[in-house]
N, C-alpha and C positions, 0 to 999 in steps of 0.2 A: 484620498485613495479610491481607486477605480478596479471593480473586478469583473472578469468574464466567467459566466457559468455556463458549462454544457453538460448534458446528460439527463438521465432520468429523475435526478434529484434537483434539476436546475429551479424549478418553480419554487419548492419549499425553501430553498436555500438562499434565492434571491430575494424572498419576501422577508426572510430572518435577516439578512444582512440589510436591506432597505430599511427596516424598522429600527436598526442601530444607526442610521444615516450614513451607510457606506453607498457609494454611487456603483450602479451597474452598468456595464457598457457591452456593446456587441451581443445583444440578447437574441435569442430565436424569435422569428416573427410573432408566434403565439403570446409568447412572454410579453413582447414590447406592446401589444394591445391589453394585454390583462393587467400590466403593471405600469402602463404608461411610461416606458423607457423609449428614450431617442437618442441616447448617447451611442456614437460609433467610435470614439477615441480609443487609442492604445490602452490595455488594461496594465495595472500595476502588478495585479495577482491574476492566475487562472485557477480555475476549479473544474475538473473533469471526473468522469465515471473511472474507478478502478477497472481492469481487466474483466474481474468476475461479477463486477456490479454490486460487491457487498459494501461499497462506500465510495469515497472519492479522494482524488489525491489534489494537493495544491502546491504551486511553485511560483516565484516571483520576488518581489521586493516588498520588505517588511511584511512577509506571510504571517508572522507571527501574531500581528494585531487580528487578522481575520480568524485564525485559529483560537485565539482567546474568547472571541465572541461566539463562536460555535461551541467551545468547551462549556460556557455558562449554561446554555441550553441543553446541550447533548450530555449529559453527566454519566451515562453508562456505555459510551461509545470509546474507542480506542483512538488516540491521537498519536499515531507512531511517527517519530522524527526520523527521516533519513538523511544523514550528514553527508551530502555528496560533495566530494572534492576537497574534503579536508586535506591538508598536506601536513605530514608529520616527519620530525626528527624521531625515527624509531630505533630501537637497539634490538638486533638479533637475538634471540632467546636459544631456540634449538630448531630443529627439523623433525616434521611429523612424516615418518616415512609411510604410514597408513594413508594419509590424505594427500601425499607428494606435495606437501607444503611447507613454508617457513614461518614459524611462530615469533611474533615480533611484539616486544614490549611497547606500549604506548603511554601516554600521560594518564594520571588517575587509576593506575593498577589496570588498565584494560589492555587486552592484547587483539592483534589482528593477524590475519594470515596472507602470506603471499604465495601464489602458485609457484613452484620451482622451475616449471617451464619459462616463465618471465624473468628469471634471474640468471645474470651471467656472472660467473666467477665461483670463489670458494666461499662457502657458508662458514662464517667465522663468528661463533657466540661472542656477545660483547661488542661487536663492530656496530658502529650507527650506519643507517641506511635512510635513504630519502624515498617517502612512499606517499600514496594519495588513496584516500578511502573512495571505493566506487560503490558502496552500499554495504548490507549486511546480509547474512545467510546463517540460519539456525543460531541466532544471538551472536556470531562472531562478526567482527569488522573485516570485510574483504578489502586486500590492498593492491595497488598496481605502481609500477616504477614508471609508466607512460603518464606524465602529469598533464593536467589540464587547468587552466587560469580563466575564470569567468568575468567576461564584462557585459555591458547592457546590450551591445549588438554583435560582440564576437566573442567566441571562446577559441583560445589558442591551445594546440594540442602538441606536445613534444614528439617530434619524429612522426607526426600525422600528414594529413593532405587536406587540401581545401574541399569543402563540401558543404551543402546547404541543409538548414533545417527543414522538417516536412511541411512547416506553415509557409515557406517560400514557393508560390505556384507559379508566378508569371516568369514566362520566358526571358522577358526583357530584363526583370529584376535580377534573375540569375546571371545573364550575360554581363550585366553592369557590374555585379559582384565578382565574377571571375577575372574581368578586366582589371578590376581595382586591386585583386589579389597578386595578379601578375606584376604590378608595379611597386608592391611591398617588400621591404627587406625583411623577409620572413627566416631566414636562416634555415635552422633545423625544425621550424615549427609549421605546424598547419593550421588551418582557420576552419571552424564551423561557424557559418554565418547564421545569426539568430533572427527569427522572424521579426520583421521591421527595419532590419538594416538596409535593405533595398530602397527604402524612403529615405535615408540619411545621406548627407552631403559627403563627398569623398574626403574632404579636409577632417571632418568630424571623425569618420572612421580611422583615419591615419593616426590622428591624435590619441584615440583609444587604444590603438594597436601599440602606441609608443608606451602608454600608460602600463600596459599589461607586460610587456617586455621588461620595463623598469620593474615592475612587481616580481617578475620571474629572477632578476639580479638581486633583488633584497631577500627573496626566499633562499636562494643558493649562499648568499653570504651568512645569512642566520644560522643555515644548516652547518656551513663550515666552522662556526663558532659554537656550536652545540655539543654538549658531552653527556645529555641525558634526554629520555623521552620528552618532547615538547610539540607544540602546535605551531607551525610556521605560517599557515594560511587558512582562514576559516572556510573557505568554499561556499556552497550555497545549502540550504535546507528544504527539503521535499517532504512534506506532511502525507501521511495516509490516514484518513479518517474511516474507520470501520465501524458500521452501524450495528448495534444489536436490535432485537425486535422491539424493545419498549422505545428506544430512539426512532426507530422506522416508524412507530406508529405517531412519535411527537411530530415527525416531518410530515405524516398524514395530516395532522390536525391544522399545521401551519399551511399546508397546500389548500387545505379546505377554506381557509379564509379568502383564497383568490380564486378559485374555481372549484366545480364539483368533483369530490374525492370519496372514493369508496374505502371502507376499513380495508387494511392491508395493500393499499394502493402500491406503496414502494416494495413492498415484499414480492408481490406478483410480478410488477415490472422488472424487477432484479433478477428474477427467474425467467425473463423473456415472455410473460402472458401478457403482451402489451394489448393486442386486439381484443381479448377476453377483458381486460380492465378497460378500455376505452368504451367498449360495448356496454357494460355494466354501468359506467358512470352517465351513460345516457338514458338510463332507467331510473336513476335516484328520484326524479319527480313522480314515479308511479309506485315505487316500493321503498320500504325501509331499508337502513343499512343492515339490520339483522337478517332480513329475508333475502337480501341480495347475498351477502355473506353465505348463508346455509346453501343457496342454489350453487354458488361457485364451488363450495366444497363438495357438493354432490357431484357435479360435473368432472371436477378434477379427479375423484375418486374411481370414477368408471374407467379411467385410463391407466390407473395404476397407483401405488405398486403392485405387482402381481407375483405370486409365489411361484418359484422355480423359473422366474423370467430374469433376464439382464437388468442390473440396476447400477447406478454411478454414484459414488460419493465425491464430491467436488471441495477440495479444501483451499481455502485461502489463508495465507500466512500473513503476519502482522506488516510485512513491507509490501504488501500487495501481490506478490507472486503466489502461483497456484500449483496444485497438483491433483491428481484424480486417481482413484481406485474403481476398477469395475469388477463386480461379482454377481452372484445369483441371489434373489431373495429367498431366504430360508425359513424366515417366520415374520409375523408381524400381528400387532394389536390394533383395532379401530374402535374409536369412541367418538360419537357424535358426528359422525361423517368426516372424522379426521383420523390420519395415522397417528397413533400414539407411540408405538414404539416398533422397531424394524431391525431385523437381523440379516446381514448380508455376508455370504461366504466367498472367499476368493481362493484361487489356487496358483501358485507360482513356483519357481525354482527355489523360493526361500522357505517353501512350506504352505501348508493350509492355514488361513485364519478367518475369523467370524468377527465382523464389526456389528456391535449392537448400540442403536440409536434411539434415545428417547427423547421426544420433542420438549419435554418439561427439565431436562437433566443438562448440567452445564459440565458433564465428563462423558465420553465415549468409551465404551468397554472393548477392548480387543481380546480375544482368545487366540493365542500363538502358541503352537506346539504343546498345548494342554495347559499352559501357563496364562493368567490373565494379566493384562495391564489395563491401565486408565489413563486416558489422554484428556487434558483440559481444554475446553471449547467454550464458544458462546452457544447458548442454545440453538440447536439445528433447525433449518428450515427444510422440511420434507415435501417433496414435489412426487408426480406419478413417475418420472423416470430417473429422477436424482435428488440427492440430498445435498443441501449447501452448509458448510461448516467453517467457521473461523476457528484456526487452532492457535496456540501459545507455545507449541512445541514443550509443553511441560507433562511428562509421562511418570506414572507410578508403576512401579514393576518390583517383583520379588528378585532378589540377588542374595541365594543361600538362605538364611534363615531371616533375613532383613527385607523390610520395604524400603526402596530407596526412590526418592523423586528427582528425575532428571530436571536440571533448570530451575530448581525450586525457588532460588532466590529471583527469578525473573520479575515476578509481580511487584517485589519491593523495588527493584531498580527502576520499572516502568513508572510507578508511582512517583518514586523520587524526581524522575526527569519530566513529571507533568503529562505523562503519556497515557496514564489512567487515573481515575477519580480516587479519591479515598473510599468513597462507598464501592465503587467497583472492585478496589483491591481486597476490602473487607469481605465482600461476597465471594469473590473468587479464593480467597484464602481459607474461607470455610469449606469450599469444594474441595480444595487440595487436601485438607484434612480427612474428608470423607473418602478421598481416592485412596488414601493409605491404607483403608480399611479392606483389603483384598481378601 
């Protein structure tokens, strides 16, 4: 198996995988030299940074093997699996007018939601419907009626059009693929050409298309025969690995076996402090790790946070998506040149809120309209202008005389699917119990 790794975690992950006898291909120049990598062949799996740099995402063939290797070493991280493209025979349950969506029963007592805008016809509870997963949001499976079927070089899209993946750069390759598409019997399907397709023979691509169209016929036949929620096509898995602070330190340690690495290397790089990190690592032969860490903390503290000044909280969800909240710093506590606790006030049409972040706490407190809520998170990383937070969308709040926890069963579900370890589940379950003491 061959893996291509890109991004700020590439050195540590490449070393980790090489130690497990996994081949690394198409490495960056600095990595080629440090790890003696010369392979330029096509990878089976690709690993890249998530948008927020809080971790990486993996996709490709037999990606579970690489995930298992990383799971053994990084026990406190989240290994969230996004089932992209799974096709279901679903059963319409009801309509949610609030979210303008159709709720659909899926196998295993799961539910998915389909946007009403993408549905034509009368919504009849109990009727079966052919739908495909396009990811998750807030713990729900998001569905579409526009089907995609995945091949090695081709993805066919129902009622779509011909287009190229971002990895196909050469005009010659694009022209070749557009010409091939013109001569194919696509019917009402479009083609997304996958990187590497430009290097394949035309006959190979035509055969692959025939196999995908045959698969589509099999899916339709299975749908016609189904009478209950069932999976008709597995699609592909994409994993998001989000690193907590402890495992970022573990990655620092692995990287240190390859090249000079300061404490908090990956924490700083994930926040955009690349130049500061590189400069500090050039001083490791003159100063100790502790001395450099102390100086970096002093420098960062000069730039913020500052009371009554603008500050941002950047959230990362388990599926790699993100959102941001901007506010004003209202209070903070500093200890040993590090911000220990921070309060941010925000104002919007939904009312005033105060977010309190503690660098050693795995929940964040939110004061909203005089009522406290607590949100389960991975321990936050606090920087001069922003804080980075991974959220589980598990929230404890008062409803009448009771304290209720939204999505309380999520930790158990994540553990059963192998997305968090038993150790992390137990640790966070204790935090949820603490969150209930509002």
